[in-house]
N, C-alpha and C positions, 0 to 999 in steps of 0.2 A: 334306295327303291322308291317306286313311284307307289302312292296312295290314290286309289281309284276307289270311289262311289260305287257300289255294287247296287244298290237300288232295292234291296231285300229291307224291312222292317227288324230293326234289333242289330242289323251288322252293317254299322253306319262305316267301316272302311274298310276294304282290303287291301293287301300288297299285290301289285304285279311282280310274279317272277323276273321279270326282265326290267332293265333302265327304260328310260322314255327313247334313248338314242337305240339301243336295242331292239325295241318293239317297232320302231320307226322303220328300222333295216328290213326288219323279217316282213312286215307289211309291205315295203318297197317290192318283195320280188312273187308277190302275188300277182300272176299273171293275168290279164282278159282276153290275150289271144295265144292261139298256138298252144293250148295245155295239152294233158293228155289225152283225157276223154275225147277232145278233139280230134286230134291224131287218130284215135282207135275209129271213132266213125268215119273219117275222111278215109283212113285205109279200107275201110268197109265198103263205101261206096266204089272205091277205088278198082278193087277187086272184083265188082259188081261191073264194071264198064262204064261206068258215070262218070261224066267230068263236071267241074263246080266250079265254083268262084269264091273266093274267102272274103268275109267281112267286106259286103257290099258297101259303099257310102251311101250312094242314093237311095238305098231302100230305108224304111224304116225301123230303126233300132241297129242298124249296121248286121245285119245277120252273121252267123259264122259261116255256114254254108249255103249257097245259094246255087241251085240247081235251074238256070236261065230256059234251056230248052225245053225242059218237063213245068216249068213253074211251080216249083218247089222248095221250101226253104227248111234247114233244118237249125235248131237254135239246141246247142249243149252248154246246158246251165249246171256250176256249181251246186251241189247240194245246200252248203251253205248260204253264200250268198244270196241267193232267190229263194230260198225258203220252202226246200222239198218236204211237203207234208209228212209226216210219220217217219221222217230218215232219220236216223242216229247221228248224220253228219251233220243235222240242220239245226241243233240247239242251240240256241241264245248263249253264250258266254254268261259265266255268273256274274263278272266284273263289267260294270258300263252298261247296266242290260238295259237302261233307256234309249242309249245312244245306238246299240245294235237293233233293238226292236225296233226303232224309228227307220234307220239305214235299210233292214232285210225288208220292211213293210215297203218302204218305197219303191226298192228293186221289184215287189212283185207286183206293184200296182203301174210301173211303168211295162215290165213284162207283159202283163194283161193286154195296156194300151199298144203295145207294140205289136202282139200278134192281131188284134183288132183292125189295126191299119194294115196290115200285109193281107190279109184277108179280104177287108175291101177291096184293094189293088188287085185282087183275083187270085194272090198266092196260096198255095197249100201250106200250110205249116205243119211240123213234126216240133215237139218239144223234147228233147234227152236227157236224161241226167244222169250225173258223174257218175252215182253208184248203181248205175245200170251199164256203163261200160266195162264192169269187171266179167260180166257174164256174155261172153262174145256169140254163142249162139242163140241165144236168147235175143241180144242187141239186134244181129245181123239180121233175124227175123222179122223181128217190129220192121227195120228199115226196107227189108224185101214186101212186106205187107204195105208200108205206106207209099214206095216207089212203084209198085202195080197199081196202084187206084188211078 
């Protein structure tokens, strides 16, 4: 087992429950595109009759869902990776806390910058969170409100 500094005073070392090889394998399976929350949002939009493009590379941040005809963008963020405030899924791991804090804070700052650039280019931006994809009725209502603006 690999030992990792946890960052808490008084607890010098904690063992990761996985070997470095297994941890790398697990982390390599984390997806950036076509996640379940993204598929849920796309399904809702499609049922509403909207057509969209995915991961448009020529827009800042390569947004998840782009509705060019409506000049709207939907960003679907994972709660952990994008630091969703007050969400139980967004807790920093107890091991390697300095690394994870820096990583997630960097993601939050990049997300802010991307939203600002998109708005500056005239796009309306809706940010949805992974945890919101569980309540389909509420999510559908939120998307309907966004699309009707």
